[in-house]
N, C-alpha and C positions, 0 to 999 in steps of 0.2 A: 600368494596373496594377490588379490585383484585390485585394480585401481578404482577409486571412487569416481562415479560419474559426475560430470559437471551439471548443475541444475540450470535449465533454461527457463527464465521467467518471461511471461508475455510483455509486450511493450506497454507503457502506460497509456491510458485512455486519452489523456490530454495531448498526446503527440500524434494526432491524426492528420496533420497538415495545416496549411494556412486556412484562415477563416474565409467563408464564402463571401463573394462580392455582393453588396446590397443591390437588388434590382427592385424598382418600384412596382407595386402590384398593377396589373393591367386588367381592366374590365372588358370581358368579351362583348362583342357587338350584340349578341343574343340576349344579354341581360338587360332588364328594364332599368332605366334611370329614373329615380324618384325625385320630383321637384319638391323640395322642402317648403317652398312658399305657397304651394297649392292649398295647404290647410288654412291660410289666411283668407284666400279667395279675393274677390273684387266686389265692391259695393256699387250701387247705382243701377242695378238691373231690375226691371219691373216686367210683369206679365204683359205681353202684347208688344214689347219693345223689339225693334229690328236690330239684329246683331250679326257680326261676322265671326265665323269659327276660325280660330288660329290653332297653333300647336301642330301636333301630328295626329293623324287619325283618318277616319272614314270621310268626313265632310269638311276637310281642311279647305279654307278659302271660300266656302259657300256662305251666302246670306241666309239667315233664318229668323224666325220669330219665336220669342220666349213664350212657352206655354205654361210652365210652372217652375218654381224655384224651390229646391230642397236644401235645407241646412244640414248640418252634421259635421263630422270630422273634416271632410273635404266638401265645401259648398259646391253644389251643382245646379244645373238648370236643364229642364227638358225643352228642347228646341225642335221646331218643325221647319225643315228646309223648304226652299221655293219649289223643289221637286216633290214635296209632300211626304218626305221621310222624316221620322222622329228619331231623336237620339238624346241621351243624357250626356252633358258636357260639363266639365269643371268650369266654374266661373272665371278662373284664372286664364282659361283658353278662349274667352269671349271678349270682344270689343264692340262698342256701339258702331252700327253700320253707318257709313257716310250717307249724307242726304242725297237723294236722287238729283242728277244734273237737270237744270232747267231745260224745257223743251225748246226746239229751234224756233217754233212759232212765236214764243214769248220774247225772243231776243230781237225781233224786228223793231225798227223805230216806229213810233206811233204815226198814224196818218195825220197829216196836217198841212200847213201852209208851205212846207219846204218844197220849192221848185214848181209850184203850181201858180201860174199868173193868169 
């Protein structure tokens, strides 16, 4: 008579080891980051107004003139830079340009009686 073979059962699925440690998701640098506030836009821009382009992009930091304003999901404006190039820019990336500094000639004191006898 032969002995009966012992049956080998597979290990239970719940015993695969400790739970993995949580690591927060990391966004690669190559992925675009979306600004949720861009849909709100900025008010106060008019055609012909001088603005400075902020944010990141081709004409960052340049002064430009607003040529047209386009509404929509993300409000934008077509601007022409001082170099003559045009670009569509989100209104959230625009700020009014500072006024030009007064000329050096205009800062001289007016001619008058000071020191002339």
